[in-house]
Backbone of each chain as nested JSON, in Angstrom:
{
  "chains": [
    {"id": "A", "residues": [
      {"number": 1, "name": "MET", "atoms": {"N": [-106.141, 26.343, -109.543], "CA": [-105.81, 25.587, -109.006], "C": [-104.1, 24.866, -109.495]}},
      {"number": 2, "name": "HIS", "atoms": {"N": [-104.308, 25.403, -110.853], "CA": [-102.924, 24.798, -111.342], "C": [-101.61, 25.342, -110.308]}},
      {"number": 3, "name": "ASP", "atoms": {"N": [-101.71, 26.576, -110.474], "CA": [-100.572, 27.53, -109.995], "C": [-100.804, 27.518, -108.193]}},
      {"number": 4, "name": "ARG", "atoms": {"N": [-100.079, 26.976, -107.762], "CA": [-100.421, 26.203, -106.386], "C": [-98.984, 27.101, -105.771]}},
      {"number": 5, "name": "GLY", "atoms": {"N": [-98.166, 27.408, -105.715], "CA": [-96.921, 27.981, -105.721], "C": [-97.434, 28.765, -104.156]}},
      {"number": 6, "name": "GLU", "atoms": {"N": [-96.703, 28.613, -103.244], "CA": [-96.906, 29.221, -101.338], "C": [-98.222, 28.307, -101.047]}},
      {"number": 7, "name": "TRP", "atoms": {"N": [-98.506, 27.862, -101.573], "CA": [-100.24, 27.234, -100.818], "C": [-99.151, 26.951, -99.122]}},
      {"number": 8, "name": "GLU", "atoms": {"N": [-100.235, 26.524, -98.662], "CA": [-100.109, 26.248, -97.327], "C": [-99.882, 24.702, -96.955]}},
      {"number": 9, "name": "THR", "atoms": {"N": [-99.152, 23.914, -96.983], "CA": [-99.934, 22.302, -96.906], "C": [-98.806, 21.965, -95.846]}},
      {"number": 10, "name": "GLU", "atoms": {"N": [-98.931, 20.585, -94.928], "CA": [-98.163, 19.776, -94.165], "C": [-98.243, 18.369, -94.99]}},
      {"number": 11, "name": "ALA", "atoms": {"N": [-99.009, 18.283, -96.334], "CA": [-98.612, 16.813, -96.736], "C": [-96.892, 16.618, -97.155]}},
      {"number": 12, "name": "PRO", "atoms": {"N": [-96.237, 15.85, -97.047], "CA": [-95.121, 15.246, -97.288], "C": [-95.133, 15.503, -99.191]}},
      {"number": 13, "name": "ILE", "atoms": {"N": [-93.792, 15.731, -99.423], "CA": [-93.383, 15.942, -100.953], "C": [-93.284, 14.324, -101.51]}},
      {"number": 14, "name": "ASP", "atoms": {"N": [-94.193, 13.563, -102.291], "CA": [-93.879, 12.325, -102.804], "C": [-92.892, 12.074, -103.727]}},
      {"number": 15, "name": "ARG", "atoms": {"N": [-91.894, 11.927, -103.306], "CA": [-90.091, 12.29, -104.116], "C": [-90.2, 10.391, -104.86]}},
      {"number": 16, "name": "THR", "atoms": {"N": [-91.234, 9.478, -104.409], "CA": [-90.675, 7.979, -105.224], "C": [-90.786, 8.511, -106.742]}},
      {"number": 17, "name": "GLU", "atoms": {"N": [-90.439, 7.283, -107.52], "CA": [-90.294, 7.369, -109.075], "C": [-91.618, 6.179, -108.784]}},
      {"number": 18, "name": "HIS", "atoms": {"N": [-92.293, 6.185, -110.021], "CA": [-92.903, 5.168, -110.23], "C": [-93.261, 4.733, -111.853]}},
      {"number": 19, "name": "PRO", "atoms": {"N": [-93.249, 3.21, -111.871], "CA": [-93.101, 3.309, -113.446], "C": [-94.445, 3.494, -114.383]}},
      {"number": 20, "name": "LEU", "atoms": {"N": [-93.861, 3.934, -115.575], "CA": [-95.249, 4.605, -116.345], "C": [-95.644, 3.318, -117.279]}},
      {"number": 21, "name": "ALA", "atoms": {"N": [-97.305, 3.519, -117.251], "CA": [-97.982, 2.187, -118.219], "C": [-97.726, 2.527, -119.237]}},
      {"number": 22, "name": "ASP", "atoms": {"N": [-97.962, 1.834, -120.294], "CA": [-97.7, 1.854, -121.794], "C": [-98.693, 2.954, -122.127]}},
      {"number": 23, "name": "TRP", "atoms": {"N": [-99.647, 3.248, -121.835], "CA": [-100.279, 4.294, -122.05], "C": [-100.091, 5.639, -122.027]}},
      {"number": 24, "name": "GLU", "atoms": {"N": [-99.091, 6.1, -120.811], "CA": [-98.599, 7.146, -120.7], "C": [-97.714, 7.345, -121.36]}},
      {"number": 25, "name": "ILE", "atoms": {"N": [-96.732, 6.61, -121.638], "CA": [-95.461, 6.522, -122.598], "C": [-96.557, 6.906, -124.163]}},
      {"number": 26, "name": "ILE", "atoms": {"N": [-97.353, 6.267, -124.162], "CA": [-97.857, 6.929, -125.363], "C": [-98.573, 8.584, -125.819]}},
      {"number": 27, "name": "MET", "atoms": {"N": [-99.144, 8.634, -124.301], "CA": [-99.411, 9.991, -124.372], "C": [-98.541, 11.095, -124.554]}},
      {"number": 28, "name": "ASP", "atoms": {"N": [-97.32, 10.482, -123.95], "CA": [-95.809, 11.608, -123.764], "C": [-95.412, 11.365, -125.565]}},
      {"number": 29, "name": "ALA", "atoms": {"N": [-96.006, 10.328, -126.307], "CA": [-94.802, 10.22, -127.357], "C": [-96.183, 11.301, -128.356]}},
      {"number": 30, "name": "LEU", "atoms": {"N": [-97.252, 11.083, -128.507], "CA": [-98.506, 11.332, -128.994], "C": [-98.646, 12.669, -129.073]}},
      {"number": 31, "name": "VAL", "atoms": {"N": [-98.404, 13.653, -127.347], "CA": [-98.407, 15.171, -127.546], "C": [-97.005, 15.624, -128.268]}},
      {"number": 32, "name": "GLY", "atoms": {"N": [-95.691, 14.918, -128.088], "CA": [-94.525, 14.957, -128.644], "C": [-94.846, 15.523, -130.254]}},
      {"number": 33, "name": "THR", "atoms": {"N": [-95.532, 14.505, -130.877], "CA": [-96.247, 14.524, -132.128], "C": [-96.663, 15.317, -132.877]}},
      {"number": 34, "name": "LEU", "atoms": {"N": [-97.481, 15.325, -132.372], "CA": [-98.426, 16.726, -132.078], "C": [-98.154, 18.116, -132.364]}},
      {"number": 35, "name": "SER", "atoms": {"N": [-97.12, 18.244, -131.355], "CA": [-96.182, 19.578, -130.914], "C": [-95.319, 19.308, -132.556]}},
      {"number": 36, "name": "ALA", "atoms": {"N": [-94.349, 18.134, -133.197], "CA": [-93.264, 18.651, -134.105], "C": [-94.268, 18.688, -135.614]}},
      {"number": 37, "name": "ALA", "atoms": {"N": [-95.379, 18.677, -135.159], "CA": [-96.278, 18.278, -136.668], "C": [-96.792, 19.669, -136.869]}},
      {"number": 38, "name": "ASP", "atoms": {"N": [-96.737, 20.549, -135.422], "CA": [-96.992, 22.124, -135.598], "C": [-98.856, 21.949, -135.57]}},
      {"number": 39, "name": "VAL", "atoms": {"N": [-99.731, 21.025, -134.692], "CA": [-101.146, 20.647, -134.286], "C": [-100.878, 21.54, -133.064]}},
      {"number": 40, "name": "MET", "atoms": {"N": [-100.731, 21.244, -132.214], "CA": [-100.845, 21.466, -130.997], "C": [-99.405, 21.962, -130.002]}},
      {"number": 41, "name": "ASN", "atoms": {"N": [-99.379, 22.754, -129.536], "CA": [-98.256, 23.487, -128.731], "C": [-97.973, 23.383, -127.427]}},
      {"number": 42, "name": "VAL", "atoms": {"N": [-97.1, 23.499, -126.432], "CA": [-97.104, 23.378, -125.026], "C": [-98.03, 24.417, -124.303]}},
      {"number": 43, "name": "ASP", "atoms": {"N": [-98.337, 25.1, -124.792], "CA": [-99.017, 26.743, -124.395], "C": [-100.285, 26.178, -124.337]}},
      {"number": 44, "name": "GLU", "atoms": {"N": [-100.76, 25.876, -125.322], "CA": [-101.855, 25.061, -125.447], "C": [-102.626, 23.954, -124.623]}},
      {"number": 45, "name": "LEU", "atoms": {"N": [-101.302, 23.098, -124.489], "CA": [-101.724, 21.751, -123.755], "C": [-101.781, 22.794, -122.014]}},
      {"number": 46, "name": "ARG", "atoms": {"N": [-101.23, 23.119, -122.127], "CA": [-100.918, 24.134, -120.39], "C": [-102.583, 24.455, -120.317]}},
      {"number": 47, "name": "ARG", "atoms": {"N": [-103.269, 25.583, -121.455], "CA": [-104.005, 26.283, -121.484], "C": [-105.224, 25.177, -121.151]}},
      {"number": 48, "name": "GLY", "atoms": {"N": [-105.048, 24.027, -121.973], "CA": [-106.431, 22.845, -121.816], "C": [-106.631, 22.391, -120.322]}},
      {"number": 49, "name": "ILE", "atoms": {"N": [-105.165, 22.157, -119.719], "CA": [-105.347, 21.906, -118.22], "C": [-105.648, 22.566, -117.253]}},
      {"number": 50, "name": "GLU", "atoms": {"N": [-105.446, 23.946, -117.531], "CA": [-105.586, 25.025, -116.31], "C": [-107.164, 25.288, -116.687]}},
      {"number": 51, "name": "SER", "atoms": {"N": [-108.227, 24.235, -118.079], "CA": [-109.185, 24.424, -117.917], "C": [-110.554, 23.593, -117.473]}},
      {"number": 52, "name": "MET", "atoms": {"N": [-109.754, 22.682, -116.634], "CA": [-110.224, 21.708, -116.113], "C": [-110.9, 22.23, -114.564]}},
      {"number": 53, "name": "GLU", "atoms": {"N": [-111.92, 21.506, -114.789], "CA": [-112.579, 21.44, -113.395], "C": [-111.895, 21.259, -111.734]}},
      {"number": 54, "name": "PRO", "atoms": {"N": [-111.644, 21.972, -111.368], "CA": [-110.86, 22.008, -110.035], "C": [-110.717, 20.516, -109.147]}},
      {"number": 55, "name": "SER", "atoms": {"N": [-111.951, 19.965, -108.896], "CA": [-112.207, 18.754, -108.302], "C": [-111.341, 17.613, -109.424]}},
      {"number": 56, "name": "ALA", "atoms": {"N": [-111.674, 17.694, -111.361], "CA": [-110.827, 16.873, -111.542], "C": [-109.647, 16.912, -111.733]}},
      {"number": 57, "name": "TYR", "atoms": {"N": [-109.521, 18.05, -112.078], "CA": [-107.586, 18.376, -112.135], "C": [-106.569, 17.549, -110.478]}},
      {"number": 58, "name": "ALA", "atoms": {"N": [-107.963, 17.703, -109.452], "CA": [-107.341, 17.413, -108.305], "C": [-106.999, 15.83, -107.918]}},
      {"number": 59, "name": "SER", "atoms": {"N": [-108.253, 15.147, -108.71], "CA": [-107.975, 13.72, -108.641], "C": [-107.614, 13.159, -109.798]}},
      {"number": 60, "name": "ALA", "atoms": {"N": [-107.168, 13.801, -110.683], "CA": [-106.04, 13.427, -112.067], "C": [-104.87, 13.185, -112.165]}},
      {"number": 61, "name": "SER", "atoms": {"N": [-104.536, 12.047, -112.681], "CA": [-103.063, 12.166, -112.492], "C": [-102.477, 12.926, -113.674]}},
      {"number": 62, "name": "TYR", "atoms": {"N": [-101.102, 12.92, -113.716], "CA": [-99.926, 14.035, -114.239], "C": [-100.703, 13.717, -115.831]}},
      {"number": 63, "name": "TYR", "atoms": {"N": [-100.561, 12.276, -116.332], "CA": [-100.832, 12.141, -117.848], "C": [-102.224, 11.726, -118.005]}},
      {"number": 64, "name": "GLU", "atoms": {"N": [-102.763, 11.936, -116.907], "CA": [-104.333, 12.178, -117.308], "C": [-104.803, 13.59, -117.588]}},
      {"number": 65, "name": "ARG", "atoms": {"N": [-104.214, 14.76, -117.208], "CA": [-104.409, 15.414, -117.217], "C": [-103.995, 15.993, -118.8]}},
      {"number": 66, "name": "TRP", "atoms": {"N": [-102.398, 15.556, -119.646], "CA": [-102.484, 15.758, -120.994], "C": [-103.343, 15.326, -121.633]}},
      {"number": 67, "name": "LEU", "atoms": {"N": [-104.3, 14.071, -121.209], "CA": [-104.952, 13.375, -122.314], "C": [-106.044, 14.179, -122.21]}},
      {"number": 68, "name": "PHE", "atoms": {"N": [-106.759, 14.823, -120.579], "CA": [-108.067, 15.53, -120.956], "C": [-107.655, 16.865, -122.01]}},
      {"number": 69, "name": "SER", "atoms": {"N": [-106.619, 17.62, -121.821], "CA": [-106.019, 18.543, -122.646], "C": [-106.079, 18.422, -123.948]}},
      {"number": 70, "name": "THR", "atoms": {"N": [-105.424, 17.17, -124.795], "CA": [-105.451, 17.105, -125.546], "C": [-106.67, 16.974, -126.517]}},
      {"number": 71, "name": "GLU", "atoms": {"N": [-107.325, 16.286, -125.784], "CA": [-108.838, 15.881, -126.41], "C": [-109.435, 17.222, -126.413]}},
      {"number": 72, "name": "THR", "atoms": {"N": [-109.281, 17.786, -125.47], "CA": [-110.019, 19.358, -125.311], "C": [-109.18, 20.07, -126.739]}},
      {"number": 73, "name": "ILE", "atoms": {"N": [-108.368, 20.027, -126.892], "CA": [-107.464, 20.936, -127.982], "C": [-107.91, 20.282, -129.358]}},
      {"number": 74, "name": "LEU", "atoms": {"N": [-108.167, 19.349, -129.753], "CA": [-107.783, 18.378, -130.946], "C": [-109.47, 18.846, -131.046]}},
      {"number": 75, "name": "GLY", "atoms": {"N": [-110.448, 18.467, -129.909], "CA": [-111.927, 18.962, -130.106], "C": [-111.762, 20.28, -130.701]}},
      {"number": 76, "name": "GLU", "atoms": {"N": [-111.104, 21.725, -130.145], "CA": [-111.312, 22.923, -130.527], "C": [-111.26, 22.878, -131.81]}},
      {"number": 77, "name": "LYS", "atoms": {"N": [-109.915, 22.062, -132.584], "CA": [-109.211, 22.583, -134.012], "C": [-110.494, 21.679, -134.686]}},
      {"number": 78, "name": "GLY", "atoms": {"N": [-110.89, 20.912, -134.453], "CA": [-112.387, 20.204, -135.395], "C": [-111.114, 18.901, -135.656]}},
      {"number": 79, "name": "ILE", "atoms": {"N": [-110.401, 18.727, -135.103], "CA": [-109.682, 17.045, -135.638], "C": [-110.478, 16.116, -134.982]}},
      {"number": 80, "name": "LEU", "atoms": {"N": [-111.176, 15.933, -133.938], "CA": [-111.822, 15.213, -133.065], "C": [-113.302, 15.475, -132.72]}},
      {"number": 81, "name": "ALA", "atoms": {"N": [-114.264, 14.919, -133.302], "CA": [-115.39, 15.505, -133.187], "C": [-115.841, 14.952, -131.861]}},
      {"number": 82, "name": "PRO", "atoms": {"N": [-117.104, 15.577, -131.438], "CA": [-117.664, 15.22, -129.682], "C": [-118.037, 13.861, -129.931]}},
      {"number": 83, "name": "GLY", "atoms": {"N": [-117.235, 13.014, -128.748], "CA": [-117.916, 11.524, -128.837], "C": [-117.125, 11.065, -129.627]}},
      {"number": 84, "name": "GLU", "atoms": {"N": [-115.774, 11.693, -130.23], "CA": [-115.217, 10.228, -131.172], "C": [-114.522, 9.422, -130.75]}},
      {"number": 85, "name": "LEU", "atoms": {"N": [-113.991, 9.75, -129.415], "CA": [-112.721, 9.139, -129.067], "C": [-113.747, 8.165, -127.778]}},
      {"number": 86, "name": "ASP", "atoms": {"N": [-114.755, 8.514, -127.164], "CA": [-115.537, 7.346, -126.768], "C": [-116.155, 6.319, -127.383]}},
      {"number": 87, "name": "GLU", "atoms": {"N": [-116.675, 6.865, -128.859], "CA": [-117.415, 5.887, -129.952], "C": [-116.38, 5.224, -129.901]}},
      {"number": 88, "name": "ARG", "atoms": {"N": [-115.109, 5.47, -130.473], "CA": [-113.847, 4.597, -131.133], "C": [-113.577, 3.157, -129.406]}},
      {"number": 89, "name": "VAL", "atoms": {"N": [-113.688, 4.058, -128.674], "CA": [-113.29, 2.866, -127.564], "C": [-114.456, 1.678, -126.948]}},
      {"number": 90, "name": "GLY", "atoms": {"N": [-115.595, 1.833, -127.643], "CA": [-116.571, 1.458, -127.015], "C": [-117.406, 1.946, -125.791]}},
      {"number": 91, "name": "ARG", "atoms": {"N": [-116.973, 3.451, -125.815], "CA": [-118.233, 3.343, -124.378], "C": [-119.569, 3.902, -124.682]}}
    ]},
    {"id": "B", "residues": [
      {"number": 1, "name": "MET", "atoms": {"N": [-83.624, 45.286, -125.407], "CA": [-84.149, 45.107, -124.08], "C": [-84.189, 45.896, -123.146]}},
      {"number": 2, "name": "THR", "atoms": {"N": [-85.23, 45.841, -122.376], "CA": [-85.358, 47.056, -121.18], "C": [-84.887, 46.985, -120.213]}},
      {"number": 3, "name": "PHE", "atoms": {"N": [-84.592, 45.946, -119.875], "CA": [-83.65, 45.62, -118.224], "C": [-82.483, 45.16, -118.618]}},
      {"number": 4, "name": "ALA", "atoms": {"N": [-81.2, 45.061, -117.261], "CA": [-80.26, 44.544, -117.515], "C": [-79.759, 44.015, -116.004]}},
      {"number": 5, "name": "PRO", "atoms": {"N": [-79.103, 43.418, -116.528], "CA": [-78.504, 42.623, -114.835], "C": [-78.154, 43.148, -113.748]}},
      {"number": 6, "name": "GLY", "atoms": {"N": [-79.027, 43.078, -112.802], "CA": [-78.926, 44.206, -111.567], "C": [-79.97, 44.969, -111.46]}},
      {"number": 7, "name": "ASP", "atoms": {"N": [-80.771, 45.306, -112.393], "CA": [-82.04, 45.939, -112.165], "C": [-82.717, 45.437, -111.125]}},
      {"number": 8, "name": "ALA", "atoms": {"N": [-83.476, 46.247, -110.715], "CA": [-84.342, 46.006, -109.562], "C": [-85.667, 46.106, -110.625]}},
      {"number": 9, "name": "VAL", "atoms": {"N": [-86.453, 44.97, -110.017], "CA": [-87.953, 44.814, -110.834], "C": [-89.097, 44.71, -110.048]}},
      {"number": 10, "name": "ARG", "atoms": {"N": [-90.04, 44.805, -110.337], "CA": [-91.125, 44.185, -109.325], "C": [-92.157, 43.659, -110.676]}},
      {"number": 11, "name": "VAL", "atoms": {"N": [-93.104, 42.432, -109.875], "CA": [-93.782, 41.943, -110.892], "C": [-95.24, 42.469, -110.636]}},
      {"number": 12, "name": "SER", "atoms": {"N": [-95.57, 42.687, -112.024], "CA": [-96.819, 43.265, -112.041], "C": [-98.054, 42.161, -111.445]}},
      {"number": 13, "name": "THR", "atoms": {"N": [-99.19, 43.304, -110.734], "CA": [-100.391, 42.787, -109.885], "C": [-101.421, 42.73, -110.675]}},
      {"number": 14, "name": "ARG", "atoms": {"N": [-101.315, 43.018, -112.21], "CA": [-102.22, 43.349, -112.803], "C": [-102.745, 42.152, -112.701]}},
      {"number": 15, "name": "PRO", "atoms": {"N": [-104.472, 42.302, -113.244], "CA": [-105.764, 40.905, -113.416], "C": [-105.291, 40.341, -114.831]}},
      {"number": 16, "name": "HIS", "atoms": {"N": [-105.225, 39.239, -114.624], "CA": [-105.16, 38.181, -116.261], "C": [-105.561, 37.22, -116.563]}},
      {"number": 17, "name": "ASP", "atoms": {"N": [-107.056, 37.49, -117.157], "CA": [-107.768, 35.989, -117.063], "C": [-107.175, 35.199, -118.665]}},
      {"number": 18, "name": "GLY", "atoms": {"N": [-106.936, 34.248, -118.416], "CA": [-106.58, 33.461, -119.591], "C": [-104.612, 33.288, -118.706]}},
      {"number": 19, "name": "HIS", "atoms": {"N": [-104.606, 32.092, -119.797], "CA": [-102.92, 31.528, -119.832], "C": [-101.794, 32.426, -119.525]}},
      {"number": 20, "name": "HIS", "atoms": {"N": [-101.052, 32.209, -118.604], "CA": [-100.0, 33.083, -118.363], "C": [-98.87, 32.279, -117.94]}},
      {"number": 21, "name": "ARG", "atoms": {"N": [-97.57, 32.777, -117.743], "CA": [-96.394, 31.746, -117.165], "C": [-96.271, 32.536, -115.799]}},
      {"number": 22, "name": "THR", "atoms": {"N": [-97.172, 33.679, -115.561], "CA": [-96.217, 34.437, -114.431], "C": [-97.311, 33.943, -112.936]}},
      {"number": 23, "name": "PRO", "atoms": {"N": [-96.649, 32.696, -112.323], "CA": [-96.613, 32.326, -110.965], "C": [-97.252, 33.544, -109.894]}},
      {"number": 24, "name": "ALA", "atoms": {"N": [-98.67, 33.155, -109.188], "CA": [-98.99, 33.872, -108.343], "C": [-98.008, 34.402, -107.295]}},
      {"number": 25, "name": "TYR", "atoms": {"N": [-97.7, 33.485, -107.169], "CA": [-96.813, 33.855, -105.961], "C": [-95.709, 35.033, -106.107]}},
      {"number": 26, "name": "LEU", "atoms": {"N": [-95.641, 35.233, -107.167], "CA": [-94.271, 36.121, -107.203], "C": [-94.922, 37.748, -107.875]}},
      {"number": 27, "name": "LYS", "atoms": {"N": [-96.538, 37.533, -108.223], "CA": [-96.979, 39.179, -107.941], "C": [-96.77, 39.647, -107.18]}},
      {"number": 28, "name": "GLY", "atoms": {"N": [-96.446, 41.248, -107.526], "CA": [-96.125, 41.952, -106.45], "C": [-94.963, 41.993, -105.763]}},
      {"number": 29, "name": "ARG", "atoms": {"N": [-93.967, 41.178, -106.04], "CA": [-92.602, 40.876, -105.022], "C": [-91.233, 41.325, -105.965]}},
      {"number": 30, "name": "VAL", "atoms": {"N": [-90.605, 42.024, -105.362], "CA": [-89.417, 42.762, -105.888], "C": [-88.505, 41.932, -106.06]}},
      {"number": 31, "name": "GLY", "atoms": {"N": [-87.514, 41.891, -107.211], "CA": [-86.325, 40.805, -107.258], "C": [-85.395, 41.638, -108.17]}},
      {"number": 32, "name": "THR", "atoms": {"N": [-84.066, 40.795, -108.754], "CA": [-83.55, 41.478, -109.535], "C": [-83.194, 40.769, -110.812]}},
      {"number": 33, "name": "ILE", "atoms": {"N": [-82.779, 41.762, -111.536], "CA": [-82.414, 41.015, -112.902], "C": [-81.289, 40.047, -113.079]}},
      {"number": 34, "name": "HIS", "atoms": {"N": [-81.338, 38.559, -113.046], "CA": [-80.093, 37.671, -113.096], "C": [-79.546, 37.397, -114.48]}},
      {"number": 35, "name": "ARG", "atoms": {"N": [-79.841, 37.455, -115.36], "CA": [-80.138, 37.343, -116.865], "C": [-80.62, 37.404, -117.738]}},
      {"number": 36, "name": "LEU", "atoms": {"N": [-80.484, 37.81, -118.884], "CA": [-81.709, 37.909, -120.021], "C": [-81.411, 35.987, -120.611]}},
      {"number": 37, "name": "HIS", "atoms": {"N": [-82.455, 35.369, -121.128], "CA": [-82.313, 34.748, -121.601], "C": [-82.527, 34.623, -123.344]}},
      {"number": 38, "name": "GLY", "atoms": {"N": [-83.591, 36.114, -123.502], "CA": [-83.471, 35.98, -125.189], "C": [-85.074, 36.58, -125.362]}},
      {"number": 39, "name": "GLY", "atoms": {"N": [-85.441, 36.374, -126.575], "CA": [-86.773, 36.442, -127.053], "C": [-87.3, 35.331, -127.471]}},
      {"number": 40, "name": "PHE", "atoms": {"N": [-88.509, 35.082, -126.596], "CA": [-89.352, 33.712, -126.598], "C": [-90.484, 34.07, -127.455]}},
      {"number": 41, "name": "ARG", "atoms": {"N": [-91.333, 33.577, -128.132], "CA": [-92.537, 33.459, -128.517], "C": [-93.517, 33.769, -126.965]}},
      {"number": 42, "name": "ASN", "atoms": {"N": [-95.007, 34.309, -127.409], "CA": [-95.658, 34.782, -125.913], "C": [-96.998, 33.998, -125.853]}},
      {"number": 43, "name": "PRO", "atoms": {"N": [-96.664, 32.985, -124.494], "CA": [-97.62, 31.756, -124.503], "C": [-99.228, 32.327, -124.369]}},
      {"number": 44, "name": "GLU", "atoms": {"N": [-99.231, 33.51, -123.646], "CA": [-100.583, 34.485, -123.793], "C": [-101.316, 34.267, -124.934]}},
      {"number": 45, "name": "THR", "atoms": {"N": [-100.45, 34.19, -126.189], "CA": [-101.458, 33.879, -127.322], "C": [-101.214, 32.951, -127.963]}},
      {"number": 46, "name": "ARG", "atoms": {"N": [-99.791, 32.367, -127.908], "CA": [-99.827, 30.905, -128.458], "C": [-100.33, 29.923, -128.011]}},
      {"number": 47, "name": "ALA", "atoms": {"N": [-101.149, 30.063, -126.835], "CA": [-102.377, 29.048, -125.972], "C": [-103.716, 29.111, -126.533]}},
      {"number": 48, "name": "TYR", "atoms": {"N": [-103.655, 30.443, -127.621], "CA": [-105.152, 30.116, -128.219], "C": [-105.042, 30.574, -129.707]}},
      {"number": 49, "name": "ALA", "atoms": {"N": [-104.066, 29.458, -130.239], "CA": [-104.192, 29.365, -131.638], "C": [-103.524, 30.286, -132.159]}},
      {"number": 50, "name": "GLY", "atoms": {"N": [-102.824, 31.185, -131.902], "CA": [-102.058, 31.995, -132.364], "C": [-100.78, 31.973, -132.13]}},
      {"number": 51, "name": "ASP", "atoms": {"N": [-99.552, 32.819, -133.234], "CA": [-98.56, 32.993, -133.51], "C": [-97.287, 32.863, -132.115]}},
      {"number": 52, "name": "GLY", "atoms": {"N": [-97.814, 33.628, -131.256], "CA": [-97.455, 34.079, -130.275], "C": [-96.395, 34.971, -130.503]}},
      {"number": 53, "name": "LEU", "atoms": {"N": [-96.434, 35.88, -131.455], "CA": [-95.093, 36.795, -132.219], "C": [-96.009, 38.043, -131.807]}},
      {"number": 54, "name": "PRO", "atoms": {"N": [-95.08, 39.391, -131.501], "CA": [-93.951, 39.521, -131.342], "C": [-93.189, 38.426, -130.692]}},
      {"number": 55, "name": "GLU", "atoms": {"N": [-91.905, 38.083, -131.065], "CA": [-91.244, 37.587, -129.236], "C": [-91.368, 38.664, -128.282]}},
      {"number": 56, "name": "GLN", "atoms": {"N": [-91.175, 38.335, -127.116], "CA": [-91.252, 38.905, -125.897], "C": [-89.75, 38.396, -125.231]}},
      {"number": 57, "name": "GLN", "atoms": {"N": [-88.967, 39.352, -124.469], "CA": [-87.876, 39.411, -124.258], "C": [-88.18, 38.474, -122.236]}},
      {"number": 58, "name": "LEU", "atoms": {"N": [-87.287, 37.118, -121.815], "CA": [-87.741, 36.508, -121.157], "C": [-86.751, 36.633, -119.945]}},
      {"number": 59, "name": "TYR", "atoms": {"N": [-86.258, 37.44, -118.943], "CA": [-85.609, 37.137, -118.044], "C": [-85.706, 36.073, -116.921]}},
      {"number": 60, "name": "LEU", "atoms": {"N": [-84.397, 35.768, -116.375], "CA": [-84.539, 35.006, -115.146], "C": [-84.261, 35.849, -114.185]}},
      {"number": 61, "name": "VAL", "atoms": {"N": [-85.014, 36.117, -112.692], "CA": [-85.23, 37.003, -112.312], "C": [-84.805, 36.4, -110.543]}},
      {"number": 62, "name": "ARG", "atoms": {"N": [-83.691, 37.028, -109.577], "CA": [-83.225, 36.485, -108.488], "C": [-84.424, 37.338, -107.455]}},
      {"number": 63, "name": "PHE", "atoms": {"N": [-85.251, 36.552, -106.64], "CA": [-86.513, 37.112, -105.387], "C": [-85.348, 36.298, -104.467]}},
      {"number": 64, "name": "GLY", "atoms": {"N": [-84.77, 37.234, -103.615], "CA": [-84.004, 36.98, -102.289], "C": [-85.434, 36.777, -101.178]}},
      {"number": 65, "name": "LEU", "atoms": {"N": [-84.839, 35.319, -100.486], "CA": [-85.398, 35.053, -98.893], "C": [-85.117, 35.923, -97.999]}},
      {"number": 66, "name": "ASP", "atoms": {"N": [-85.908, 35.439, -96.911], "CA": [-85.434, 36.099, -95.241], "C": [-83.837, 35.591, -95.062]}},
      {"number": 67, "name": "ASP", "atoms": {"N": [-83.992, 34.162, -95.598], "CA": [-82.956, 33.044, -94.814], "C": [-81.765, 33.322, -95.506]}},
      {"number": 68, "name": "GLY", "atoms": {"N": [-81.568, 34.278, -96.483], "CA": [-80.382, 34.117, -97.459], "C": [-80.541, 33.453, -98.52]}},
      {"number": 69, "name": "ASP", "atoms": {"N": [-81.77, 32.828, -98.649], "CA": [-81.489, 31.866, -100.098], "C": [-82.154, 32.63, -100.992]}},
      {"number": 70, "name": "CYS", "atoms": {"N": [-82.874, 31.85, -102.164], "CA": [-83.672, 33.01, -103.178], "C": [-84.018, 32.137, -103.973]}},
      {"number": 71, "name": "VAL", "atoms": {"N": [-85.092, 32.345, -104.872], "CA": [-86.081, 31.706, -105.686], "C": [-85.399, 32.719, -107.297]}},
      {"number": 72, "name": "LEU", "atoms": {"N": [-85.071, 31.714, -108.291], "CA": [-84.939, 32.192, -109.601], "C": [-86.05, 31.709, -110.509]}},
      {"number": 73, "name": "ALA", "atoms": {"N": [-86.819, 32.853, -111.112], "CA": [-87.681, 32.5, -111.636], "C": [-87.706, 32.841, -113.106]}},
      {"number": 74, "name": "ASP", "atoms": {"N": [-88.233, 32.411, -114.012], "CA": [-88.16, 33.232, -115.672], "C": [-89.529, 33.584, -115.586]}},
      {"number": 75, "name": "VAL", "atoms": {"N": [-89.523, 35.069, -115.833], "CA": [-90.368, 36.31, -115.768], "C": [-90.496, 37.18, -117.766]}},
      {"number": 76, "name": "PHE", "atoms": {"N": [-91.628, 37.037, -117.346], "CA": [-91.61, 37.905, -119.182], "C": [-91.339, 39.104, -119.433]}},
      {"number": 77, "name": "GLU", "atoms": {"N": [-90.543, 40.022, -119.648], "CA": [-91.007, 41.791, -119.715], "C": [-92.168, 42.527, -119.238]}},
      {"number": 78, "name": "HIS", "atoms": {"N": [-92.719, 41.771, -120.303], "CA": [-94.377, 42.753, -120.239], "C": [-94.901, 41.973, -118.78]}},
      {"number": 79, "name": "TRP", "atoms": {"N": [-94.544, 41.851, -117.638], "CA": [-94.977, 41.403, -116.42], "C": [-94.035, 41.841, -115.518]}},
      {"number": 80, "name": "LEU", "atoms": {"N": [-93.122, 42.716, -115.752], "CA": [-91.796, 43.405, -115.107], "C": [-92.31, 45.223, -114.994]}},
      {"number": 81, "name": "GLU", "atoms": {"N": [-92.056, 45.468, -114.005], "CA": [-91.837, 46.971, -113.744], "C": [-90.763, 47.236, -113.243]}},
      {"number": 82, "name": "ARG", "atoms": {"N": [-90.098, 48.989, -113.801], "CA": [-88.938, 48.931, -112.555], "C": [-88.693, 49.428, -111.451]}},
      {"number": 83, "name": "ALA", "atoms": {"N": [-88.331, 48.618, -110.889], "CA": [-88.528, 48.802, -108.878], "C": [-87.365, 50.137, -108.426]}},
      {"number": 84, "name": "THR", "atoms": {"N": [-87.346, 50.715, -107.82], "CA": [-86.279, 51.513, -107.23], "C": [-86.29, 50.588, -105.794]}}
    ]}
  ]
}
């Protein structure tokens, strides 16, 4: 799903810039910090993104994919407990 | 390193389960070595909590297109085979 080079498409390329939301900037900083601290690396980040269900991948934004992957990888490493994030945000 | 600039190489078509950085659209394609980037940790193990060692040689490979343009892509040595 992620490896889409050479896929046929008639869709135009969207080259417009969009302002980043606060959470997207924080997401970027979080991944950079986890990487600098040797907790999670970019290859793990990419592998986590590639593990998304195709429909979830397709409907997620760039940083939503980072969030999904970071939660997945930190869960694997036992840094986040299952459901911990949902609990903390009161879901 | 196995390859030198100008060498003809084919990208392996072997199946690979799991994370790797070789794009599907290049597999089986023949290109020429443009230059050597050097040794880098292997994403295929580093993506699974490994250390990515030993480092693998990473090349910039040039793939010619019919219209005279080209695609330049980074490909690890262990995904390249010598082409004639």
